[in-house]
C-alpha positions as CSV (number, residue, x, y, z in Angstrom):
1,X,-21.4,-8.6,5.9
2,X,-20.3,-5.0,5.0
3,X,-20.6,-2.4,7.7
4,X,-22.7,0.8,7.7
5,X,-21.4,4.2,6.8
6,X,-22.4,7.1,9.0
7,X,-21.7,10.6,7.7
8,X,-21.8,13.4,10.3
9,X,-21.7,17.1,9.7
10,X,-22.0,20.2,11.9
11,X,-20.8,23.8,11.9
12,X,-17.3,24.3,13.3
13,X,-17.5,24.6,17.1
14,X,-20.6,22.6,17.6
15,X,-19.0,19.8,19.6
16,X,-19.0,17.2,16.9
17,X,-15.4,16.1,17.5
18,X,-16.1,15.6,21.2
19,X,-19.3,13.6,20.4
20,X,-17.5,11.4,17.9
21,X,-14.6,10.7,20.2
22,X,-17.1,9.5,22.9
23,X,-19.0,7.3,20.4
24,X,-15.7,5.7,19.3
25,X,-14.7,5.1,22.9
26,X,-18.0,3.2,23.7
27,X,-18.6,1.4,20.3
28,X,-15.8,-1.1,19.6
29,X,-17.2,-2.0,16.1
30,X,-17.1,1.7,14.9
31,X,-14.1,3.0,12.9
32,X,-13.3,6.7,12.3
33,X,-12.3,7.7,8.8
34,X,-9.3,10.0,9.5
35,X,-9.3,12.9,7.0
36,X,-6.3,14.3,5.2
37,X,-5.7,18.0,5.5
38,X,-3.1,20.6,4.4
39,X,-3.6,22.7,7.5
40,X,-1.0,22.5,10.3
41,X,-1.8,20.6,13.4
42,X,-3.4,22.4,16.4
43,X,-1.9,21.9,19.8
44,X,-2.5,18.3,20.9
45,X,-3.5,17.0,17.5
46,X,-1.7,13.8,16.4
47,X,-0.9,12.8,12.8
48,X,-2.9,9.7,11.9
49,X,-5.3,10.0,14.8
50,X,-6.9,13.5,14.3
51,X,-5.9,14.0,10.7
52,X,-3.3,13.0,8.2
53,X,-1.3,16.2,7.9
54,X,0.0,16.4,4.3
55,X,1.6,19.0,2.1
56,X,-0.5,20.7,-0.7
57,X,1.4,18.6,-3.3
58,X,0.7,15.4,-1.5
59,X,-3.0,16.3,-1.2
60,X,-3.2,17.2,-4.9
61,X,-1.5,13.9,-5.9
62,X,-4.0,11.9,-3.8
63,X,-6.9,13.9,-5.3
64,X,-5.7,13.4,-8.9
65,X,-5.2,9.7,-8.3
66,X,-8.9,9.3,-7.3
67,X,-7.9,8.5,-3.7
68,X,-10.4,10.9,-2.1
69,X,-14.1,10.0,-1.7
70,X,-14.7,13.7,-1.2
71,X,-12.6,16.8,-0.7
72,X,-13.1,20.5,-0.1
73,X,-11.0,23.7,0.1
74,X,-12.1,25.9,3.0
75,X,-10.6,28.4,5.3
76,X,-7.4,28.3,3.2
77,X,-6.7,24.6,3.5
78,X,-7.8,21.4,1.9
79,X,-9.6,18.5,3.6
80,X,-10.5,15.1,2.2
81,X,-11.8,11.6,3.0
82,X,-9.7,8.6,1.9
83,X,-11.7,6.4,-0.4
84,X,-9.4,3.4,0.4
85,X,-9.8,3.7,4.2
86,X,-13.6,3.9,4.0
87,X,-13.9,1.0,1.6
88,X,-11.5,-1.2,3.6
89,X,-13.3,-0.7,6.9
90,X,-16.7,-1.3,5.3
91,X,-15.6,-4.5,3.5
92,X,-14.1,-5.7,6.8
93,X,-17.5,-5.4,8.4
94,X,-16.9,-2.4,10.5
95,X,-19.3,0.5,10.7
96,X,-17.5,3.7,9.6
97,X,-18.1,7.3,10.7
98,X,-17.0,10.2,8.5
99,X,-16.7,13.8,9.8
100,X,-17.3,16.1,6.8
101,X,-18.9,19.4,5.9
102,X,-22.2,19.7,3.9
103,X,-20.4,19.6,0.5
104,X,-18.5,16.5,1.5
105,X,-21.7,14.8,2.7
106,X,-23.4,15.5,-0.6
107,X,-20.4,14.1,-2.5
108,X,-20.4,11.0,-0.4
109,X,-24.1,10.4,-1.0
110,X,-23.4,10.1,-4.7
111,X,-21.2,7.1,-4.0
112,X,-23.0,5.7,-0.9
113,X,-26.7,6.6,-1.2
114,X,-27.5,4.0,1.5
115,X,-25.3,5.8,4.1
116,X,-26.9,7.4,7.1
117,X,-26.5,11.2,7.1
118,X,-26.6,13.0,10.5
119,X,-26.4,16.8,11.1
120,X,-25.6,18.1,14.6
121,X,-27.2,21.4,15.6
122,X,-25.6,23.9,18.0
123,X,-27.7,25.1,20.9
124,X,-27.8,28.5,19.3
125,X,-25.7,30.8,17.0
126,X,-24.6,32.7,20.1
127,X,-23.4,29.5,21.7
128,X,-21.6,28.6,18.5
129,X,-19.8,31.9,18.4
130,X,-18.8,31.6,22.1
131,X,-17.4,28.1,21.5
132,X,-15.3,29.3,18.6
133,X,-14.0,32.2,20.6
134,X,-13.0,29.9,23.5
135,X,-11.2,27.6,21.1
136,X,-8.9,30.4,20.3
137,X,-6.4,30.8,17.5
138,X,-8.8,32.4,15.1
139,X,-8.4,35.9,13.8
140,X,-11.5,38.1,13.7
141,X,-11.7,37.4,9.9
142,X,-11.5,33.7,10.4
143,X,-14.1,33.8,13.2
144,X,-16.5,35.7,10.9
145,X,-15.9,33.3,8.0
146,X,-16.6,30.2,10.2
147,X,-19.8,31.8,11.6
148,X,-21.0,32.7,8.1
149,X,-20.3,29.2,6.9
150,X,-22.0,27.7,10.0
151,X,-25.1,29.8,9.4
152,X,-25.2,28.6,5.8
153,X,-24.7,25.0,6.8
154,X,-27.6,25.2,9.3
155,X,-29.9,25.8,6.3
156,X,-28.8,22.4,4.9
157,X,-29.8,20.5,8.0
158,X,-33.2,19.3,6.5
159,X,-31.2,17.5,3.8
160,X,-29.9,15.1,6.4
161,X,-31.6,11.9,7.5
162,X,-31.2,12.9,11.2
């Protein structure tokens, strides 16, 4: 029996990654779809666990070959979900969780309308800004861009199932 696909979105800094890691730790039948990205790793991130860190040329080749279920360019980098990984996990009977932005979720719904779409809300915009500041490594311009996108994404929350 095929597994279920869970698609999770949230503004950057909401705590989504922490929540997903906890779910994966306590749910042995759940698999995480590791995204591909052209951005460099942050301290502590591991290739193949957190992301597949690829060159822009590798990403483009994957995209052009139809290997991405969804992809987006944001904050100067590309991010995408492997079509093969999701399909393989589902056909093996595993439930799969994808961590994508709003645009990615809408693209996935076209292929998997039966998937469950979940949006995680931050406690407040002020809390979101504080979390992004604490994360560090963002210029004032990058911080402003992430907050603007987060505010925009919050308006899409009603589109989600949960």
